[in-house]
Each structure stands twice: as C-alpha cells, then as structure tokens.
C-alpha positions in Angstrom: 195.1 -11.0 115.8 194.6 -8.0 118.0 192.2 -9.9 120.3 194.9 -12.6 120.7 197.5 -10.0 121.6 195.3 -8.3 124.1 194.5 -11.6 125.8 198.1 -12.7 125.9 199.0 -9.4 127.7 196.8 -10.5 130.6 198.2 -14.0 130.8 201.6 -15.4 131.8 203.8 -15.5 128.6 204.9 -18.9 127.3 207.8 -17.1 125.5 208.8 -15.6 128.9 208.8 -19.1 130.5 210.9 -20.4 127.6 213.5 -17.6 127.9 213.6 -17.8 131.7 214.5 -21.5 131.5 217.9 -20.5 130.1 218.7 -17.8 132.7 221.6 -18.2 135.1 221.0 -17.5 138.8 222.7 -14.1 138.4 220.4 -13.3 135.4 217.3 -14.4 137.4 218.3 -12.1 140.3 218.8 -9.2 137.8 215.4 -9.9 136.2 213.7 -10.1 139.7 215.2 -6.7 140.7 214.1 -5.2 137.3 210.6 -6.5 137.7 210.4 -5.3 141.3 211.1 -1.8 140.1 208.6 -2.1 137.3 205.9 -3.4 139.7 206.7 -0.7 142.3 206.2 2.0 139.7 203.1 0.4 138.2 201.3 -0.2 141.5 202.4 3.2 142.9 201.0 4.9 139.8 197.9 2.8 139.9 196.8 3.9 143.3 197.9 7.5 142.8 196.0 7.7 139.6 192.8 6.4 141.3 192.8 9.6 143.3 192.2 11.7 140.2 188.7 10.5 140.1 188.3 10.3 143.9 189.7 13.6 145.3 188.2 15.8 142.6 184.8 15.5 144.4 185.8 17.1 147.7 187.7 19.8 145.9 184.7 20.7 143.8 182.2 20.3 146.7 182.4 23.8 148.2 181.9 25.4 144.8 178.9 23.3 143.7 177.4 23.6 147.2 177.3 27.4 146.7 176.0 27.2 143.2 173.3 24.6 143.9 172.4 25.9 147.4 173.1 22.7 149.3 174.0 22.5 153.0 176.3 20.1 154.9 173.6 17.7 155.6 172.7 17.5 151.9 176.2 16.6 150.7 176.6 14.3 153.7 174.1 12.0 152.0 176.3 11.9 148.9 179.5 11.2 150.9 177.9 8.5 153.0 176.5 6.8 149.9 180.0 6.8 148.3 181.7 5.4 151.4 179.1 2.8 152.1 179.4 1.3 148.7 183.2 1.6 148.9 183.1 -0.4 152.2 181.0 -3.1 150.6 183.3 -3.2 147.6 186.4 -3.7 149.8 185.0 -6.9 151.3 183.9 -8.4 147.9 186.7 -7.1 145.7 189.4 -8.2 148.1 188.3 -11.9 147.9 187.7 -11.5 144.1 191.2 -10.1 143.5 192.8 -13.2 145.2 190.9 -15.3 142.7 191.3 -13.5 139.4 194.4 -11.3 139.9 195.1 -7.6 140.2 195.4 -6.6 136.5 191.8 -7.3 135.5 190.4 -5.7 138.7 192.6 -2.5 138.1 191.4 -2.3 134.4 187.8 -2.5 135.3 188.2 -0.1 138.2 189.8 2.6 136.1 187.2 2.4 133.4 184.2 2.4 135.7 185.6 5.2 138.0 186.4 7.5 135.1 182.9 7.0 133.6 181.3 7.9 136.9 183.5 11.0 137.2 182.2 12.3 133.8 178.7 11.6 135.0 179.3 13.7 138.2 180.4 16.6 136.0 177.1 16.4 134.2 174.8 16.0 137.2 173.0 18.6 139.3 170.7 16.8 141.8 171.5 15.1 145.1 170.0 11.8 144.0 171.9 11.6 140.7 175.2 12.7 142.3 174.8 10.2 145.2 174.1 7.4 142.8 177.0 8.1 140.5 179.4 8.7 143.4 178.2 5.5 145.0 179.0 3.5 141.9 182.4 5.3 141.8 182.9 4.1 145.3 182.6 0.5 144.2 185.1 1.1 141.3 187.5 2.8 143.7 187.3 -0.2 146.0 189.0 -2.3 143.4 192.2 -0.4 143.7 193.6 -1.1 147.2 193.2 -4.9 147.4 194.7 -5.1 143.9 197.8 -3.1 144.5 198.3 -4.7 147.9 198.0 -8.2 146.4 200.5 -7.3 143.6 203.1 -5.9 146.1 202.7 -8.9 148.4 203.5 -11.2 145.4 206.7 -9.3 144.6 208.1 -8.0 147.9 209.4 -10.4 150.7 208.7 -9.7 154.4 212.3 -8.8 155.1 212.1 -5.8 152.8 208.4 -4.9 153.3 208.5 -2.2 155.9 211.0 0.0 154.0 209.7 -0.7 150.5 206.1 -0.2 151.6 207.0 2.9 153.4 208.2 4.5 150.2 205.5 2.8 148.2 202.9 4.1 150.6 203.6 7.6 149.4 201.3 6.7 146.5 198.2 7.9 148.2 199.4 11.1 149.8 201.1 11.9 146.5 198.0 10.9 144.5 195.9 13.0 147.0 198.2 16.0 146.5 198.4 15.7 142.7 194.7 15.1 142.3 193.9 18.0 144.7 196.1 20.4 142.9 194.9 19.3 139.5 191.2 19.6 140.5 191.9 23.0 142.2 193.4 24.3 138.9 190.5 23.0 136.9 188.1 24.5 139.4 189.8 27.9 139.3 190.2 28.0 135.5 187.1 26.4 134.1 184.6 25.7 137.0 183.7 22.8 139.1 182.4 20.6 136.3 185.8 20.6 134.6 187.3 19.3 137.9 185.3 16.0 137.1 185.9 15.8 133.3 189.6 16.4 132.8 190.8 14.0 135.6 188.6 11.3 134.2 190.3 11.5 130.8 193.7 11.5 132.4 193.0 8.5 134.5 191.9 6.4 131.5 195.1 7.2 129.6 197.5 6.6 132.5 195.5 3.5 133.6 195.7 1.9 130.2 199.5 2.1 130.1 199.8 0.7 133.6 197.6 -2.3 132.9 199.5 -3.1 129.7 202.9 -3.1 131.5 202.3 -4.7 134.9 202.2 -8.4 135.8 200.4 -10.1 138.6 203.2 -12.4 139.9 206.9 -13.3 139.3 205.8 -16.6 137.8 204.1 -14.6 135.0 207.6 -13.7 133.7 209.2 -17.0 134.5 210.5 -16.2 137.9 210.0 -18.1 141.2 207.8 -16.8 144.0 209.5 -14.4 146.5 207.4 -15.4 149.5 207.3 -18.5 151.6 203.5 -18.9 151.8 202.4 -21.4 149.1 203.0 -20.4 145.5 205.2 -22.1 143.0 205.2 -21.7 139.2 202.0 -23.2 137.9 200.4 -23.4 141.3 196.6 -23.2 141.5 195.0 -20.1 143.0 193.7 -20.6 146.6 190.0 -21.5 147.1 187.5 -19.1 148.6 187.6 -20.9 152.0 191.3 -20.8 152.3 191.3 -17.1 151.7 188.4 -16.3 154.0 189.8 -18.3 156.9 192.4 -15.6 157.4 189.6 -13.3 158.5 189.2 -15.3 161.7 192.7 -14.2 162.8 192.4 -12.0 165.9 195.2 -9.8 164.6 193.4 -9.1 161.4 190.2 -8.3 163.2 192.2 -5.9 165.5 193.7 -4.2 162.5 190.2 -3.7 161.1 188.9 -2.1 164.4 191.9 0.2 164.5 191.5 1.2 160.9 187.8 1.9 161.5 188.9 4.7 163.8 191.7 6.0 161.7 189.9 6.0 158.5 187.0 7.9 160.1 189.6 10.6 160.9 191.3 10.5 157.5 188.1 10.7 155.5 186.6 13.4 157.7 189.6 15.5 156.7 189.4 14.4 153.1 185.8 15.3 152.6 185.3 18.1 155.1 188.5 20.1 155.5 187.6 22.2 152.4 184.2 23.0 153.8 185.8 23.9 157.2 188.3 26.2 155.6 185.5 28.0 153.6 182.8 27.9 156.2 184.7 28.1 159.4 187.8 30.2 158.4 186.4 32.2 155.5 188.9 31.1 152.8 187.8 31.0 149.2 187.1 27.6 147.6 190.2 28.0 145.4 192.5 28.7 148.4 190.8 25.9 150.4 191.8 23.6 147.6 195.4 24.8 147.5 195.7 24.5 151.3 195.1 20.8 151.1 198.1 20.1 148.9 200.8 20.4 151.7 198.8 17.9 153.8 199.5 15.2 151.2 203.0 16.2 150.2 204.3 16.2 153.8 202.2 13.0 154.3 204.6 11.4 151.8 207.5 11.7 154.3 205.3 10.4 157.1 204.7 7.2 155.2 208.4 6.7 154.5 209.3 7.5 158.2 206.7 5.1 159.5 207.9 2.2 157.3 211.6 2.9 158.3 210.7 3.1 162.0 208.9 -0.2 161.9 211.7 -2.1 160.2 214.8 -0.4 161.8 213.8 0.5 165.3 211.0 -2.0 166.0 212.3 -5.1 164.1 209.5 -5.4 161.5 206.8 -4.8 164.2 204.3 -2.3 162.7 202.2 -1.4 165.8 204.8 0.4 167.9 205.7 2.8 165.0 202.0 3.4 164.4 201.2 4.2 168.0 204.1 6.7 168.3 202.9 8.6 165.2 199.2 8.4 166.4 200.2 10.3 169.6 201.8 13.0 167.4 198.6 13.1 165.3 196.5 14.0 168.3 198.7 17.0 169.1 198.6 18.2 165.5 194.8 18.0 165.2 194.6 20.1 168.4 197.0 22.6 166.8 194.9 22.8 163.6 191.8 23.4 165.6 193.2 26.4 167.6 195.2 28.0 164.8 193.9 31.3 163.5 192.8 31.8 159.9 196.2 32.6 158.5 197.0 30.9 155.1 200.6 30.0 156.0 199.9 28.9 159.5 197.0 26.7 158.5 199.1 25.2 155.7 201.9 24.3 158.1 199.5 22.9 160.7 197.6 20.8 158.2 200.8 19.5 156.7 201.9 18.2 160.1 198.6 16.5 160.4 199.4 14.7 157.1 202.8 13.6 158.4 201.5 11.9 161.5 198.4 10.5 159.8 199.8 8.8 156.7 202.5 6.8 158.5 200.1 4.8 160.7 197.6 4.7 157.9 200.0 2.9 155.7 201.3 0.6 158.5 197.8 -0.5 159.5 196.0 -0.8 156.2 199.0 -1.9 154.0 202.1 -3.3 155.6 200.5 -5.1 158.6 197.7 -6.4 156.4 200.2 -7.9 154.0 202.2 -9.4 157.0 199.1 -11.1 158.4 197.5 -12.1 155.2 200.5 -13.6 153.4 200.6 -14.1 149.6 197.7 -16.5 149.7 195.1 -14.0 151.1 196.8 -10.6 150.9 194.0 -9.0 148.9 191.3 -10.6 151.1 192.9 -9.3 154.3 193.7 -5.9 152.9 190.1 -5.7 151.6 188.7 -6.7 155.0 190.9 -4.1 156.9 190.1 -1.4 154.4 186.5 -2.4 154.3 186.0 -2.1 158.1 187.9 1.2 157.9 185.6 2.3 155.1 182.6 1.7 157.4 184.1 4.3 159.7 184.7 6.5 156.8 181.1 6.1 155.6 179.9 7.5 158.9 181.8 10.8 158.3 179.2 12.0 155.8 176.3 12.2 158.1 178.2 12.4 161.4 180.5 15.3 160.5 177.7 17.1 158.6 175.4 16.8 161.6 178.0 17.7 164.3 179.4 20.7 162.3 175.8 22.1 161.7 174.6 21.4 165.2 177.6 21.9 167.5 180.2 23.7 165.4 183.6 22.9 164.1 185.5 22.7 167.4 183.3 19.8 168.4 184.3 18.1 165.1 188.0 18.3 166.0 187.5 17.0 169.5 185.6 14.0 168.0 188.5 13.4 165.6 191.1 13.5 168.5 189.0 11.0 170.5 189.0 8.6 167.5 192.8 8.8 167.1 193.2 8.0 170.8 190.9 5.0 170.4 192.9 3.8 167.4 196.2 4.1 169.3 194.8 2.1 172.2 193.6 -0.7 169.9 196.8 -0.8 167.8 198.9 -1.0 171.0 197.4 -4.5 171.7 199.5 -5.7 168.6 202.7 -4.2 170.0 204.7 -7.4 169.7 203.0 -8.9 166.6 205.1 -9.7 163.5 204.4 -11.3 160.1 202.7 -14.7 159.9 
C-alpha cells in the first residue's frame, strides 16, 4: 500500500485528470495560477537547498586548511575534481532530465549530495576529500537542469524574464543562507559540523519538495503552457530531437559566454574566503560572514536583470546582461583596491554580487530556456551550465597557482579580463529572442 502511494506521487494522477475534466475555463485558469505558485516555490527551494551541501565546503575550507596544513595548490585539486565531475554531470543529466523528468532527478540529487557532505565531514586526506566532493559534484549537477526544465514547463515566454528574474534569486539566496548557516556551524562547533548539519537539513527539506512538486501541467490535468510540442498524454522527445538543439549557434554562444562568467563566479565562490584570510588577514569566521552580503544583494541583481530584459529590451536577454557585465568589471576593480576594512569589503563584495547574478541568471537560465524550448530545456540548460562548469573547473588549479605565484592582484586582473570576454561574446546575441 505504501509502495503504491509512493509510486503514484511520482506519476500523473488519474484522479486529477478525472477532476480536471469537469473544470470550467475559469477554474482551469485558477488552478494554473495556483500550481505556478506551487512550482515557483518548489523549484526555488530546490535549488536554494542544494547550496546547503555545496557552499559549506568553501566556508569550511580556510579552517581545515589551517588544521590539516594544506596550501592553495592542495585544495585546488579538490576544487577542480568537484567542478570537473560537475561539468560532466551537466551534459549527461540535462539530457537525462528531458527523458525521465525533474522530480526523480531532484530526489536522487538530494540523497547523494547529502551523503557526500556527511562523508566530507568525516574525511581528512586530500584523496578522500577530492573523491567525495567529486561525487557531490555529480549529485549537484542534477539540480540546475531539473529546475530549469520544470520552470520551462510551467512558465510561458511572455512572463519568463520577470518570473525568472525573481526565481533566479534562488541561488544567491541559497548561497547566502548556506554560507551563513555553515559559518555559524563553523564558529560554534568546528568545520566538520559545517558538513554534517546542512546535510541533514537538505534531506528533510528535499523530501518535502519532491513530495509536493509536479513535472508538468498535464500531471494535474492542465494543458501545456508553451507552444513547443506538448499536449496531455504526449510522448517525451527522443534523444536525437533533444540533442539537435545543441547545434544551434545561439546555444553554443551562450555556452562560451557562460564559460567565462562561471570561471569568475566560482573563483569568487571557492577563493574569496581564502583571499580574505590570506590576503587581508580576516579570521575564517569573519571571512564567512563577509560573503553573505554578496549573495543577498545578488538577489536584487537577478530581479533587476530579468526586469531589464523584459521591460527595456523586449525579452532580449543579451543587452541586459552586457550592461550589468560592464558594471561587474568596475566592482571587481573596486574590491581589489579596497583596504582591509570589514564594512568597506562587505559593501564592495555585495556590489560585485549585484552585477554578477543578473547576467548569470540571464545567460544560464532565461536565455537557455528561450533557446531550448519545452522540448529540450534541460538539455540546453545542462549544456550551457556544463560548458560554464568547465570554466569553473579550471578555477581550482588556475586560481591556486596564480595566487601562490603572482599574488592576489593578478587574480583580480584575470577575473576582470574574463568578464570583458564574456561581455564581448554575449553582445553578439544582442537582438536574439526566444525560439
């Protein structure tokens, strides 16, 4: 009986179809609005919750580096392992999500990632930590294609920029919450607790999310909201029809742009704490707290970028992204020259977050949804994020080497150059709109 109930929760409900047949058009519209809110909340919480078992590592990193006697090159191996596997997972899990649906992928991702986080809290060697964090990278790669696929199924193009602008606050918010949570665990109980407690929390929250969410409007007896292909009872697309979207020049361009931008974002994600401790002499605890405003102000950057693309640029994502990327270059320069003052560094890094998360969401999320359509949204989102993750994977060894060899100013100049390259690539899509 329990097995039957659990299985039914992951399938379209026959009872829902029966009840939906009697709905009036007004009732259908009301149900669609209700379920859009439910899915917004579920997918938002999904990706934010994934950060609990992702961002705890960089928060704990300065502390376990000191305890275990590791240098930047040592931990660079761990970071690069994680991001390399994460990149591979984006390519494979995006296509897989288009085939089996987001809910199963999300459930597996939560369980595997939480297990690896517990293992990280028990480990104490580079090989073990690199292995566990690498597996965690594969688990984490199930998140983005899944939530992007779900939102594509529920949100039409006409609403996408504004809705996804607000929805895109999930990862700066998740980053901020996870960072603050891990910093409290670190300060109160030590770095191992920063791995254990977030893992337990992720399992509990993730279980509730998977129980509530649905993959598609047809799973609750509603018609598709997009114009691509789906109708109630339609078959899922084949592998070839999903993969053909990857030949689209606009999709390839998005991937190249995101390669540069994700290199910058993950350089900051994994190395800003080390920079604050090593370069500016803050304590590991203060370095953790200083990273929270970056993500919180980044929330507003995501909202602003989505609004800008819809309202000022007529659902064109590239112009809004380029405008914010220019601002990001200036803020990175400000962060590099700012003295070691707690408030000043907090403000400078927060502004970096504002100008980073807007184009990040537009390139990896909204534009990927636009160019992938419902049929291959997860495949395209996985491809763009996967190419970006290759850039991110390089940050472990590259930033570790550059910081050790040439110093932190050279790191910031490298990041500014990568943002400029991203802006130039993105500008080639200036007039591109949804498929």
